[in-house]
N, C-alpha and C positions, 0 to 999 in steps of 0.2 A: 802154605809156604810164605814165610814173612819176607818183606821187601829187602831188609838188610842181608839176610842169608842168601837170597837170590842174587843180590849184587856182589857179594863176596865170592860166591861160586862162579859168577861170570868173570870177575877179575882174574880168578885163578885159571879159568879156561883160556882167557886171552894171554895171560902170562905164559902158560904152558905152550901155546901155539907159537909165540915169539921165540921161546927157548928152543923148541924143536927145530925152528928154522935157523938156529945158530946165533941168536941175539942174546946179549946179557941184559937181564931185566931185574929191576928192583921194585918191589911192591912198597909203595910209599906210606900207607896207613896214615894218610893226612899230613905227613911231614913235608910234602911238596905242594901244599895248598890244595887246589882243586884237582890236581892230577892223582890218579890212582896208581899209575905205573910210570917208571922212567925206563926207557929202552935206549941203550947205548947206540948212538948213531942215528936215532930217530927223534928222541926227545920225550916230552911228557905226554901221557895218554890218559884221557878220561874215559872210563868205561860206564856205559849206561845200558841197563836192560829194563824194558817195560813191556807191558802186554801188547801195545801197538805204538808205532811211530808213523806219522803221515809221510815221512820221507821215502818209505818203501814204494809207494805208488809212483813217485817220480823216478825211482831207480829202475823200474821194470823195463826190460828190453834194451838196456844200455850197459856198457862196461864201466863207465866212469860218469859221475854226476858232479857238476860244479854248481854250488848254491851260494847265494849272497842275500843277506838281509840289508835293509836300508842302513847306511852309515856303518856297515861292518865289513870285515875282510871277506873275500870269496873263500869258500872251503871246497876241497875236493873230497868226494866220497867214492870209495870203491870197496869191494868185499875184502875181508881180512885175508882170505885165501889168495886173492889176486895180489894184494899188497905184499904178502910174504913171499910169493913166487917172484915178484918183480925185484924185491930187495934181498933175496936169499943170499947168504954169504957163502 
């Protein structure tokens, strides 16, 4: 499975999940810079799929994770399922 195809399949999966939850979604195909999707009412979304992410070990046993790198904005991380449930229209 090549990386580009894997990424495109994941973008489509995320797009379908947002649409199923009632959001309007546009797949940008690089027209929005780094964003892969634009979700009305949410904003730009970057989708990444990799074999492993070290963030998962930090996420174990919690519902929400807040992370921050030096001199960067804090980020909130939670599952796509929990996000869609919280913001369902």
